[in-house]
KEROKOL-512936 format. One line per 5 residues: number of its first residue (from 1); their letters; for each residue x, y, z of N, C-alpha, C. Coordinates in steps of 0.1 Angstrom, whole numbers, always signed. Example, Ala and Ser with C-alpha at 12.3 -4.5 7.8 and 13.67 -1.06 7.14 Angstrom:
<nodes>
1 = AS = +132 -57 +78 +123 -45 +78 +132 -33 +78 ~ +128 -22 +71 +137 -11 +71 +129 +0 +79 $
</nodes>
This chain:
<nodes>
1 = XXXXX = +8 -13 +2 -2 -2 -1 +9 +14 +1 ~ +21 +12 +7 +29 +24 +8 +33 +23 -5 ~ +36 +18 -12 +44 +19 -26 +32 +24 -37 ~ +21 +18 -35 +9 +20 -44 +7 +39 -42 ~ +5 +38 -27 +4 +55 -25 +13 +67 -31 $
6 = XXXXX = +27 +59 -35 +37 +73 -37 +39 +70 -53 ~ +36 +59 -58 +39 +54 -73 +30 +54 -84 ~ +13 +53 -78 +3 +55 -89 +6 +66 -97 ~ +0 +64 -113 +0 +73 -120 -11 +74 -128 ~ -16 +82 -134 -28 +79 -144 -19 +81 -159 $
11 = XXXXX = -21 +71 -167 -19 +75 -177 -28 +74 -188 ~ -26 +86 -197 -39 +83 -207 -34 +79 -223 ~ -39 +65 -225 -33 +57 -235 -49 +50 -247 ~ -58 +60 -248 -68 +58 -256 -73 +71 -260 ~ -80 +71 -272 -91 +85 -275 -79 +92 -281 $
16 = XXXXX = -86 +103 -284 -79 +116 -294 -70 +124 -283 ~ -58 +127 -289 -50 +135 -280 -55 +149 -280 ~ -59 +154 -268 -62 +171 -266 -54 +178 -259 ~ -52 +194 -260 -43 +201 -254 -52 +212 -249 ~ -43 +214 -236 -51 +221 -227 -51 +237 -230 $
21 = XXXXX = -67 +241 -233 -64 +260 -235 -54 +269 -229 ~ -51 +263 -213 -46 +272 -205 -31 +263 -203 ~ -19 +270 -201 -10 +260 -198 -13 +256 -185 ~ -7 +243 -181 -12 +240 -169 +3 +242 -161 ~ +0 +243 -142 +7 +246 -136 +14 +234 -133 $
26 = XXXXX = +28 +233 -136 +37 +220 -135 +44 +224 -122 ~ +37 +220 -108 +43 +220 -95 +55 +211 -96 ~ +58 +201 -103 +67 +191 -98 +83 +196 -102 ~ +86 +192 -89 +103 +199 -83 +114 +192 -95 ~ +110 +179 -99 +117 +172 -106 +112 +166 -116 $
31 = XXXXX = +118 +158 -124 +114 +150 -135 +118 +134 -139 ~ +115 +127 -142 +115 +109 -142 +122 +112 -157 ~ +135 +104 -157 +142 +104 -169 +138 +92 -172 ~ +143 +86 -188 +143 +72 -193 +158 +68 -193 ~ +168 +75 -192 +181 +73 -190 +190 +80 -184 $
36 = XXXXX = +197 +74 -176 +206 +84 -173 +218 +96 -180 ~ +216 +92 -189 +227 +96 -206 +214 +112 -210 ~ +202 +113 -202 +190 +123 -206 +196 +133 -201 ~ +200 +132 -190 +208 +141 -177 +212 +154 -188 ~ +224 +151 -194 +234 +158 -200 +227 +165 -215 $
41 = XXXXX = +219 +153 -222 +213 +157 -233 +201 +168 -225 ~ +195 +167 -218 +186 +175 -216 +193 +194 -215 ~ +204 +190 -203 +209 +200 -207 +213 +209 -215 ~ +217 +202 -226 +222 +204 -237 +213 +208 -246 ~ +202 +203 -250 +195 +203 -262 +178 +208 -258 $
46 = XXXXX = +178 +209 -244 +164 +213 -237 +160 +203 -234 ~ +148 +204 -225 +138 +196 -220 +140 +202 -202 ~ +132 +192 -195 +132 +193 -180 +136 +183 -170 ~ +145 +188 -160 +151 +178 -152 +147 +184 -138 ~ +150 +198 -135 +144 +204 -121 +140 +216 -124 $
51 = XXXXX = +131 +217 -113 +123 +230 -115 +129 +243 -117 ~ +141 +242 -107 +150 +255 -103 +160 +259 -119 ~ +161 +253 -130 +168 +250 -141 +153 +255 -150 ~ +143 +248 -150 +134 +255 -157 +119 +246 -156 ~ +110 +250 -164 +100 +244 -160 +87 +249 -170 $
56 = XXXXX = +80 +242 -176 +70 +244 -183 +62 +258 -184 ~ +56 +259 -171 +50 +268 -171 +55 +282 -171 ~ +71 +283 -164 +74 +293 -165 +80 +299 -183 ~ +85 +288 -189 +86 +289 -202 +76 +295 -212 ~ +63 +291 -204 +51 +295 -213 +50 +311 -211 $
61 = XXXXX = +57 +315 -198 +52 +325 -194 +64 +335 -201 ~ +77 +333 -200 +87 +333 -213 +87 +339 -223 ~ +77 +327 -229 +75 +332 -244 +64 +341 -246 ~ +56 +343 -240 +42 +354 -242 +50 +368 -237 ~ +61 +368 -227 +68 +384 -226 +78 +382 -238 $
66 = XXXXX = +87 +374 -246 +93 +374 -254 +86 +383 -268 ~ +75 +377 -272 +67 +380 -282 +67 +392 -281 ~ +58 +397 -269 +55 +415 -269 +70 +422 -269 ~ +80 +418 -267 +93 +425 -261 +95 +426 -275 ~ +93 +416 -286 +104 +415 -297 +120 +410 -294 $
71 = XXXXX = +121 +404 -282 +135 +401 -279 +140 +386 -286 ~ +151 +382 -278 +154 +369 -284 +157 +360 -275 ~ +150 +366 -262 +149 +354 -254 +144 +364 -241 ~ +137 +358 -232 +131 +364 -221 +131 +352 -210 ~ +137 +360 -197 +137 +349 -184 +128 +357 -176 $
76 = XXXXX = +120 +352 -166 +114 +355 -156 +121 +346 -144 ~ +116 +359 -132 +126 +359 -120 +117 +358 -113 ~ +118 +352 -97 +110 +350 -86 +109 +372 -80 ~ +110 +377 -84 +112 +389 -79 +116 +402 -92 ~ +112 +414 -97 +118 +424 -99 +131 +426 -96 $
81 = XXXXX = +133 +427 -84 +149 +429 -77 +160 +419 -81 ~ +153 +405 -82 +163 +391 -84 +166 +397 -101 ~ +157 +399 -109 +162 +400 -124 +168 +412 -127 ~ +172 +421 -117 +181 +435 -120 +193 +430 -116 ~ +193 +426 -102 +206 +422 -92 +213 +414 -103 $
86 = XXXXX = +205 +400 -108 +210 +387 -111 +220 +396 -124 ~ +211 +401 -137 +217 +410 -147 +229 +419 -142 ~ +229 +425 -133 +240 +433 -129 +252 +425 -128 ~ +252 +417 -114 +263 +407 -112 +262 +396 -124 ~ +260 +395 -135 +264 +387 -144 +272 +392 -153 $
91 = XXXXX = +270 +408 -154 +274 +416 -167 +285 +423 -160 ~ +285 +424 -146 +293 +434 -143 +306 +428 -134 ~ +317 +432 -130 +326 +424 -120 +336 +436 -114 ~ +346 +432 -107 +355 +440 -99 +364 +450 -109 ~ +363 +465 -106 +368 +475 -112 +359 +478 -125 $
96 = XXXXX = +347 +470 -127 +339 +480 -137 +333 +490 -131 ~ +324 +499 -143 +319 +510 -136 +305 +511 -147 ~ +297 +516 -139 +283 +517 -146 +275 +530 -142 ~ +268 +538 -151 +263 +547 -150 +249 +545 -148 ~ +242 +553 -136 +227 +550 -135 +221 +564 -132 $
101 = XXXXX = +205 +563 -137 +200 +575 -137 +198 +579 -123 ~ +193 +591 -117 +192 +596 -104 +179 +604 -107 ~ +165 +603 -101 +162 +592 -93 +162 +577 -101 ~ +166 +574 -92 +163 +551 -95 +156 +544 -89 ~ +148 +534 -91 +141 +528 -81 +148 +523 -69 $
106 = XXXXX = +142 +528 -58 +152 +526 -46 +159 +512 -44 ~ +154 +500 -48 +164 +487 -42 +179 +491 -53 ~ +172 +499 -69 +188 +499 -77 +199 +507 -67 ~ +188 +516 -61 +200 +528 -53 +207 +523 -43 ~ +203 +514 -34 +207 +508 -23 +218 +497 -30 $
111 = XXXXX = +217 +492 -42 +229 +482 -48 +238 +491 -53 ~ +235 +502 -56 +245 +511 -61 +256 +517 -55 ~ +246 +521 -40 +254 +529 -32 +261 +522 -20 ~ +255 +512 -14 +259 +502 -2 +267 +488 -5 ~ +261 +486 -19 +268 +468 -20 +277 +468 -35 $
116 = XXXXX = +276 +474 -41 +287 +478 -53 +297 +483 -47 ~ +301 +489 -35 +315 +491 -31 +323 +479 -28 ~ +314 +472 -20 +319 +461 -17 +327 +449 -28 ~ +322 +452 -39 +327 +444 -50 +333 +454 -62 ~ +340 +465 -57 +349 +474 -63 +343 +476 -78 $
121 = XXXXX = +327 +479 -74 +322 +485 -84 +317 +497 -88 ~ +324 +506 -94 +323 +521 -97 +312 +525 -104 ~ +304 +536 -97 +292 +540 -102 +294 +555 -106 ~ +283 +559 -114 +285 +574 -111 +268 +576 -118 ~ +263 +588 -112 +246 +590 -117 +248 +602 -122 $
126 = XXXXX = +237 +604 -129 +232 +612 -141 +214 +614 -136 ~ +216 +628 -142 +201 +630 -136 +190 +621 -146 ~ +177 +619 -138 +169 +610 -147 +166 +624 -157 ~ +161 +617 -169 +158 +628 -182 +165 +636 -186 ~ +175 +633 -185 +187 +640 -189 +191 +639 -204 $
131 = XXXXX = +196 +646 -213 +203 +644 -225 +211 +633 -227 ~ +210 +621 -237 +224 +613 -237 +234 +620 -238 ~ +238 +631 -238 +252 +637 -237 +255 +633 -223 ~ +247 +636 -214 +252 +635 -200 +253 +622 -193 ~ +253 +610 -203 +255 +598 -199 +269 +598 -207 $
136 = XXXXX = +276 +601 -220 +285 +604 -227 +294 +608 -217 ~ +291 +620 -211 +304 +625 -205 +306 +616 -192 ~ +298 +607 -189 +303 +600 -177 +312 +585 -179 ~ +309 +584 -193 +317 +576 -199 +333 +575 -195 ~ +336 +558 -190 +353 +558 -187 +357 +546 -194 $
141 = XXXXX = +374 +545 -197 +376 +532 -201 +370 +519 -196 ~ +365 +519 -181 +359 +507 -176 +346 +507 -177 ~ +340 +516 -182 +327 +516 -181 +318 +503 -189 ~ +310 +496 -187 +304 +483 -190 +289 +482 -191 ~ +280 +493 -187 +269 +494 -185 +263 +507 -184 $
146 = XXXXX = +254 +507 -193 +243 +526 -190 +226 +518 -184 ~ +225 +524 -173 +212 +521 -169 +202 +531 -171 ~ +191 +531 -175 +180 +538 -172 +169 +532 -168 ~ +157 +540 -167 +143 +540 -161 +133 +552 -176 ~ +126 +544 -179 +115 +553 -186 +101 +545 -188 $
151 = XXXXX = +92 +554 -181 +90 +564 -173 +101 +564 -159 ~ +107 +578 -154 +111 +572 -143 +104 +574 -131 ~ +111 +561 -119 +105 +565 -103 +111 +572 -99 ~ +105 +580 -90 +88 +584 -92 +90 +596 -99 ~ +99 +606 -104 +96 +618 -110 +89 +616 -126 $
156 = XXXXX = +88 +607 -132 +82 +607 -145 +91 +609 -157 ~ +104 +612 -152 +115 +615 -166 +115 +607 -180 ~ +115 +610 -187 +116 +605 -200 +132 +600 -205 ~ +136 +588 -206 +147 +586 -212 +146 +584 -230 ~ +151 +592 -238 +153 +590 -250 +157 +577 -256 $
161 = XXXXX = +146 +563 -256 +156 +553 -259 +162 +551 -272 ~ +160 +560 -285 +165 +557 -296 +181 +563 -293 ~ +183 +573 -284 +195 +579 -287 +206 +570 -275 ~ +200 +565 -267 +206 +556 -260 +209 +543 -262 ~ +200 +540 -269 +204 +527 -278 +219 +531 -287 $
166 = XXXXX = +217 +537 -294 +227 +543 -306 +239 +546 -297 ~ +240 +550 -285 +254 +554 -274 +258 +542 -274 ~ +251 +534 -265 +256 +521 -263 +263 +510 -274 ~ +256 +511 -286 +262 +506 -296 +278 +513 -301 ~ +274 +524 -302 +287 +532 -304 +300 +530 -296 $
171 = XXXXX = +295 +528 -285 +308 +525 -274 +310 +510 -269 ~ +299 +505 -277 +300 +490 -273 +300 +486 -257 ~ +291 +492 -251 +287 +494 -237 +272 +487 -237 ~ +271 +478 -229 +255 +471 -226 +246 +484 -221 ~ +237 +486 -229 +224 +492 -221 +210 +486 -215 $
176 = XXXXX = +208 +486 -204 +198 +482 -200 +188 +491 -193 ~ +176 +490 -200 +160 +497 -194 +151 +492 -185 ~ +149 +496 -174 +139 +497 -168 +125 +499 -173 ~ +116 +492 -175 +105 +496 -186 +91 +494 -177 ~ +91 +491 -165 +81 +490 -159 +72 +497 -160 $
181 = XXXXX = +74 +511 -154 +62 +523 -156 +55 +523 -173 ~ +57 +520 -178 +54 +515 -194 +46 +505 -199 ~ +53 +494 -196 +50 +479 -199 +56 +479 -213 ~ +58 +465 -219 +62 +463 -230 +52 +464 -245 ~ +40 +468 -237 +31 +471 -248 +27 +483 -254 $
186 = XXXXX = +30 +493 -242 +29 +508 -249 +47 +512 -251 ~ +57 +503 -246 +69 +509 -252 +80 +495 -253 ~ +82 +489 -266 +88 +480 -266 +100 +484 -269 ~ +112 +486 -258 +120 +490 -256 +135 +486 -264 ~ +134 +473 -269 +142 +462 -275 +143 +469 -290 $
191 = XXXXX = +131 +470 -292 +135 +479 -308 +140 +491 -312 ~ +142 +497 -298 +153 +512 -299 +168 +507 -297 ~ +171 +495 -304 +186 +489 -297 +189 +483 -284 ~ +182 +488 -273 +182 +483 -259 +187 +470 -261 ~ +202 +469 -250 +205 +452 -250 +193 +444 -241 $
196 = XXXXX = +190 +450 -228 +184 +445 -222 +169 +450 -215 ~ +163 +445 -216 +146 +451 -211 +143 +449 -198 ~ +142 +451 -187 +138 +451 -175 +122 +453 -169 ~ +115 +444 -164 +102 +447 -158 +100 +438 -144 ~ +93 +451 -137 +93 +440 -123 +77 +433 -128 $
201 = XXXXX = +74 +424 -130 +61 +416 -138 +50 +417 -127 ~ +56 +420 -114 +43 +427 -101 +34 +438 -107 ~ +39 +447 -112 +31 +457 -123 +20 +455 -130 ~ +27 +461 -141 +18 +457 -152 +13 +445 -160 ~ +24 +437 -163 +22 +424 -165 +15 +417 -157 $
206 = XXXXX = +19 +419 -145 +10 +410 -135 -5 +414 -138 ~ -4 +425 -131 -18 +434 -135 -29 +434 -122 ~ -26 +423 -114 -35 +420 -104 -34 +423 -89 ~ -23 +427 -90 -14 +426 -72 -16 +416 -64 ~ -8 +402 -73 -16 +390 -67 -4 +384 -69 $
211 = XXXXX = +7 +389 -75 +20 +381 -77 +34 +388 -76 ~ +44 +381 -72 +58 +389 -74 +68 +383 -83 ~ +72 +390 -94 +78 +381 -102 +89 +397 -110 ~ +99 +392 -119 +100 +398 -128 +108 +396 -139 ~ +111 +402 -148 +117 +397 -160 +127 +401 -166 $
216 = XXXXX = +133 +396 -176 +147 +402 -185 +145 +397 -202 ~ +144 +408 -208 +145 +402 -226 +155 +407 -229 ~ +160 +400 -237 +173 +401 -241 +177 +404 -258 ~ +186 +414 -262 +184 +420 -277 +192 +407 -286 ~ +201 +396 -281 +205 +386 -286 +208 +371 -277 $
221 = XXXXX = +206 +362 -286 +206 +351 -280 +214 +348 -267 ~ +231 +353 -273 +240 +351 -266 +239 +358 -249 ~ +233 +369 -250 +231 +375 -237 +221 +371 -231 ~ +213 +363 -238 +201 +354 -228 +208 +343 -223 ~ +214 +335 -231 +221 +321 -229 +234 +326 -216 $
226 = XXXXX = +238 +336 -217 +249 +342 -205 +244 +341 -191 ~ +230 +347 -191 +221 +352 -180 +215 +339 -174 ~ +215 +326 -182 +207 +313 -179 +216 +311 -165 ~ +227 +310 -166 +233 +302 -159 +236 +308 -145 ~ +236 +325 -146 +234 +330 -131 +219 +328 -125 $
231 = XXXXX = +209 +332 -133 +198 +330 -128 +194 +316 -121 ~ +198 +304 -124 +195 +293 -117 +206 +290 -110 ~ +221 +297 -107 +228 +294 -100 +226 +301 -85 ~ +218 +314 -88 +220 +320 -74 +203 +320 -69 ~ +197 +310 -81 +180 +305 -72 +174 +314 -75 $
236 = XXXXX = +170 +323 -85 +162 +333 -88 +150 +330 -99 ~ +148 +318 -95 +136 +312 -107 +125 +317 -100 ~ +112 +319 -114 +100 +322 -106 +93 +308 -102 ~ +83 +308 -94 +76 +297 -89 +66 +294 -102 ~ +63 +279 -102 +56 +276 -116 +38 +287 -114 $
241 = XXXXX = +34 +287 -99 +24 +291 -95 +22 +305 -102 ~ +30 +314 -96 +34 +326 -98 +31 +329 -116 ~ +43 +318 -123 +44 +320 -137 +29 +319 -142 ~ +18 +311 -135 +3 +309 -141 -4 +323 -139 ~ -3 +327 -129 -9 +340 -124 -3 +355 -136 $
246 = XXXXX = +10 +349 -142 +17 +364 -149 +11 +360 -162 ~ +12 +351 -169 +4 +344 -176 -7 +347 -182 ~ -16 +350 -170 -29 +352 -169 -28 +363 -172 ~ -24 +373 -165 -25 +387 -165 -19 +394 -177 ~ -10 +386 -189 -2 +391 -198 -12 +390 -208 $
251 = XXXXX = -26 +380 -207 -36 +380 -219 -45 +394 -218 ~ -47 +398 -210 -49 +410 -207 -44 +425 -210 ~ -31 +424 -209 -23 +438 -210 -26 +445 -222 ~ -30 +443 -233 -34 +455 -239 -49 +464 -236 ~ -56 +455 -230 -70 +461 -228 -65 +469 -214 $
256 = XXXXX = -57 +464 -205 -58 +473 -198 -48 +484 -194 ~ -37 +483 -207 -30 +494 -210 -38 +505 -212 ~ -45 +503 -224 -54 +513 -230 -63 +519 -215 ~ -71 +513 -208 -76 +518 -198 -70 +526 -192 ~ -59 +521 -186 -50 +528 -171 -48 +540 -183 $
261 = XXXXX = -41 +543 -192 -36 +553 -201 -47 +564 -204 ~ -60 +561 -208 -73 +568 -210 -76 +576 -192 ~ -74 +565 -183 -81 +573 -172 -69 +582 -167 ~ -59 +578 -166 -48 +586 -164 -48 +601 -168 ~ -49 +600 -179 -51 +611 -189 -63 +620 -182 $
266 = XXXXX = -70 +614 -180 -87 +624 -174 -81 +629 -160 ~ -74 +621 -150 -68 +628 -139 -63 +634 -139 ~ -52 +632 -151 -39 +643 -147 -42 +657 -155 ~ -52 +656 -160 -58 +673 -168 -65 +677 -156 ~ -75 +674 -146 -81 +673 -138 -73 +682 -126 $
271 = XXXXX = -62 +671 -123 -51 +676 -110 -45 +690 -116 ~ -42 +691 -127 -29 +698 -133 -39 +715 -132 ~ -52 +714 -132 -59 +727 -130 -65 +732 -116 ~ -62 +721 -107 -63 +723 -90 -56 +732 -88 ~ -63 +739 -82 -58 +750 -71 -49 +749 -59 $
276 = XXXXX = -48 +735 -55 -39 +729 -44 -28 +719 -51 ~ -27 +720 -59 -17 +712 -69 -7 +723 -76 ~ +6 +723 -72 +15 +730 -81 +21 +724 -90 ~ +20 +709 -92 +22 +704 -111 +18 +694 -108 ~ +16 +686 -119 +17 +670 -121 +26 +669 -134 $
281 = XXXXX = +32 +655 -131 +44 +652 -139 +37 +640 -146 ~ +31 +639 -159 +26 +630 -165 +32 +632 -183 ~ +37 +621 -187 +42 +623 -199 +32 +625 -209 ~ +18 +620 -208 +9 +627 -218 +4 +642 -220 ~ +8 +648 -209 +4 +662 -206 +18 +666 -219 $
286 = XXXXX = +8 +679 -224 +21 +686 -230 +28 +693 -225 ~ +25 +695 -207 +32 +705 -200 +47 +697 -195 ~ +45 +685 -198 +53 +679 -193 +69 +678 -203 ~ +81 +683 -194 +94 +685 -204 +99 +679 -212 ~ +93 +661 -211 +97 +655 -221 +84 +649 -230 $
291 = XXXXX = +75 +654 -231 +66 +650 -235 +66 +647 -252 ~ +73 +654 -260 +77 +650 -274 +83 +639 -276 ~ +93 +632 -266 +102 +619 -268 +92 +609 -263 ~ +83 +612 -254 +73 +601 -251 +64 +597 -262 ~ +58 +608 -267 +50 +611 -278 +55 +599 -286 $
296 = XXXXX = +69 +601 -290 +75 +595 -302 +76 +578 -300 ~ +79 +579 -288 +83 +563 -285 +74 +554 -278 ~ +62 +560 -271 +50 +549 -262 +39 +554 -271 ~ +32 +542 -272 +22 +541 -277 +9 +551 -274 ~ +12 +552 -258 -1 +557 -247 +11 +561 -236 $
301 = XXXXX = +4 +567 -227 +13 +573 -216 +10 +564 -202 ~ +4 +552 -203 +6 +546 -190 -6 +553 -178 ~ -1 +546 -169 -13 +551 -157 -7 +557 -143 ~ +5 +558 -143 +19 +565 -137 +16 +579 -138 ~ +20 +585 -127 +20 +601 -126 +27 +609 -112 $
306 = XXXXX = +33 +615 -112 +32 +622 -96 +30 +637 -96 ~ +26 +639 -87 +16 +653 -84 +23 +658 -70 ~ +28 +670 -72 +29 +677 -60 +21 +687 -54 ~ +13 +683 -43 +6 +689 -35 +12 +702 -27 ~ +2 +714 -28 +6 +726 -24 +6 +724 -5 $
311 = XXXXX = +16 +729 +1 +13 +725 +16 +26 +719 +18 ~ +37 +712 +12 +49 +702 +13 +42 +691 +20 ~ +52 +686 +28 +52 +675 +35 +37 +673 +40 ~ +30 +686 +47 +18 +684 +51 +7 +680 +44 ~ +8 +691 +32 -3 +688 +22 -3 +672 +15 $
316 = XXXXX = +14 +670 +10 +15 +658 +5 +6 +641 +13 ~ +9 +646 +25 +6 +634 +34 -10 +635 +33 ~ -15 +647 +37 -32 +649 +36 -39 +640 +24 ~ -31 +644 +15 -38 +641 +2 -37 +626 +1 ~ -20 +621 +6 -23 +606 +6 -33 +597 +15 $
321 = XXXXX = -35 +601 +28 -41 +596 +34 -56 +601 +36 ~ -65 +609 +27 -77 +612 +29 -83 +607 +15 ~ -79 +598 +8 -84 +591 -5 -90 +579 -2 ~ -103 +578 -6 -115 +566 +1 -113 +552 -12 ~ -114 +556 -28 -112 +553 -38 -100 +543 -42 $
326 = XXXXX = -90 +556 -38 -73 +554 -43 -69 +547 -30 ~ -62 +539 -29 -57 +534 -16 -43 +536 -13 ~ -38 +539 -3 -23 +538 +1 -17 +530 +1 ~ -7 +525 -9 -1 +515 -8 +12 +517 -16 ~ +21 +510 -14 +35 +508 -23 +31 +501 -36 $
331 = XXXXX = +38 +498 -46 +38 +492 -57 +29 +502 -66 ~ +25 +492 -77 +18 +501 -87 +12 +491 -103 ~ +7 +493 -109 +2 +489 -123 -12 +479 -118 ~ -16 +478 -106 -25 +471 -108 -40 +472 -110 ~ -51 +468 -112 -63 +472 -119 -68 +482 -105 $
336 = XXXXX = -65 +482 -95 -69 +496 -84 -62 +505 -85 ~ -68 +516 -81 -60 +528 -83 -52 +530 -65 ~ -37 +532 -66 -27 +533 -56 -22 +545 -55 ~ -19 +551 -44 -11 +562 -40 +2 +562 -31 ~ +13 +564 -28 +19 +565 -19 +26 +578 -19 $
341 = XXXXX = +38 +579 -9 +45 +592 -2 +62 +591 -5 ~ +65 +591 -18 +78 +589 -17 +91 +594 -6 ~ +88 +608 -2 +95 +612 +8 +96 +609 +23 ~ +86 +600 +24 +85 +593 +37 +83 +578 +34 ~ +83 +575 +24 +80 +559 +21 +91 +555 +14 $
346 = XXXXX = +91 +550 -1 +99 +541 -13 +113 +549 -8 ~ +111 +563 -8 +124 +571 -11 +129 +576 +3 ~ +123 +572 +12 +124 +580 +28 +136 +578 +34 ~ +137 +585 +45 +151 +589 +51 +156 +572 +51 ~ +153 +559 +57 +158 +550 +58 +166 +543 +43 $
351 = XXXXX = +167 +552 +35 +176 +548 +22 +181 +561 +17 ~ +176 +573 +21 +179 +579 +10 +180 +597 +19 ~ +190 +605 +18 +191 +617 +28 +183 +631 +21 ~ +178 +639 +26 +172 +654 +22 +183 +656 +13 ~ +193 +653 +10 +199 +661 +1 +200 +650 -11 $
356 = XXXXX = +198 +640 -10 +196 +628 -20 +184 +631 -27 ~ +173 +633 -22 +160 +637 -24 +160 +646 -30 ~ +165 +655 -28 +164 +668 -38 +174 +667 -48 ~ +182 +657 -50 +193 +659 -65 +184 +652 -72 ~ +174 +641 -68 +165 +636 -73 +150 +640 -81 $
361 = XXXXX = +150 +654 -75 +138 +660 -77 +125 +657 -72 ~ +130 +645 -57 +119 +639 -52 +115 +653 -41 ~ +102 +660 -42 +101 +667 -31 +89 +665 -20 ~ +91 +671 -10 +81 +668 +0 +68 +666 +1 ~ +62 +673 -10 +48 +677 -14 +46 +665 -23 $
366 = XXXXX = +57 +658 -30 +53 +648 -42 +48 +637 -36 ~ +36 +633 -45 +28 +617 -42 +29 +611 -57 ~ +35 +598 -56 +30 +590 -65 +19 +584 -69 ~ +12 +585 -81 -1 +575 -80 +1 +568 -94 ~ -7 +555 -92 -8 +546 -102 -24 +546 -107 $
371 = XXXXX = -28 +550 -114 -42 +553 -119 -49 +536 -122 ~ -58 +529 -119 -64 +520 -120 -71 +518 -129 ~ -82 +511 -132 -94 +509 -142 -107 +510 -135 ~ -105 +522 -128 -121 +522 -119 -126 +533 -132 ~ -139 +541 -126 -146 +551 -135 -136 +562 -131 $
376 = XXXXX = -132 +569 -140 -128 +579 -140 -131 +590 -135 ~ -142 +590 -138 -152 +605 -130 -154 +600 -114 ~ -152 +587 -109 -153 +586 -97 -137 +589 -88 ~ -130 +582 -97 -114 +586 -95 -113 +605 -92 ~ -117 +611 -99 -114 +626 -101 -126 +630 -90 $
381 = XXXXX = -136 +628 -84 -145 +630 -71 -136 +626 -61 ~ -130 +613 -58 -119 +609 -48 -108 +620 -46 ~ -101 +627 -55 -93 +635 -54 -95 +647 -51 ~ -113 +649 -54 -116 +664 -52 -117 +663 -39 ~ -121 +652 -30 -126 +656 -18 -114 +652 -8 $
386 = XXXXX = -103 +646 -13 -92 +647 -6 -81 +655 -7 ~ -83 +663 -16 -80 +679 -19 -88 +691 -13 ~ -98 +688 -11 -105 +698 +1 -104 +700 +14 ~ -94 +687 +17 -95 +686 +31 -77 +691 +35 ~ -70 +698 +24 -61 +707 +24 -65 +720 +28 $
391 = XXXXX = -59 +722 +42 -64 +740 +49 -50 +751 +38 ~ -64 +758 +35 -60 +770 +25 -47 +776 +33 ~ -46 +773 +47 -37 +782 +51 -20 +779 +51 ~ -22 +759 +50 -12 +751 +46 -4 +756 +31 ~ -13 +755 +22 -13 +761 +9 -5 +776 +8 $
396 = XXX = -13 +782 +16 -2 +795 +15 +9 +799 +19 ~ +17 +786 +28 +30 +787 +30 +40 +786 +21 ~ +30 +776 +9 +43 +771 +1 +42 +777 -15 $
</nodes>
């Protein structure tokens, strides 16, 4: 009975063969081989041995992302940060130099400032949204990677992808872009000559705030193959269950991104005219300093924006804490609208000094907003009632 309990297996051996419409979740950690010789053969030719190395459900998610990105290969990871860190430590070594935009996602900032020095990796920062010439000025003989975000977190600066890709190719330097805020549907960065496109799949690709994942898509098979070893050895593979959730989210990505974008445009236009708002940073607005670049390289302008409320720190906190539909939470890209206060949360004192935040354009009154797919009129009404709670006396102080 013990042997039957552990060894029973259903084998379908009659009737027409069918294929599931939805790729199944392959929970198995290991796979039965027919021969010991199959082990090396599978490693060389492809197939499944152990799920840390690869898994059918993860391969299905990778294939879907790669098609959207237009890449030569995609890898999915257990977090966005594991995707980024795997790429950084795969392609950088002691003595190398990387140029990174500022501001940048807080996890990258932590690696650059606190971890790279331990590995003797040199870092230079350039202002996010700067011309590519500013990257050029920082290039050294040991520069091995140019890193950018577009739109940038949290100040929504736009990187000129075409010029960025050309710079990397002309100097034989790897280019890597965090495309999370746009999604590959709105902005397929590989076509602009970028070597590595990174996404926190937790955000728009997943789209439902119910998974943690990341992805890297590569412009060449060689880069993809080089990274596979680092991913599997570092143990950064995605679980098959999360891969299934991710694959489900990808199927509705185009529909959701169109709605996120149209909602965000309506909310941004409303907030831009509100007397208790100093400015709105949304690439779709003509007032955005990089609107023309965004218009050239983005199909639509996504659901992300940053807004500075009058009243400084107090005004920003009142706005963030008094919304009813829009929820106070980190992360972004889900169907629900979220808001967070960078100066006290994601880019707060536990990570950045006041001077660091000012250099990145992160003000005390700035809030970052991820617009969801709710009724836009309901969202506007929610912002109105929350802004009404900022006292006029507080607004007069700024």
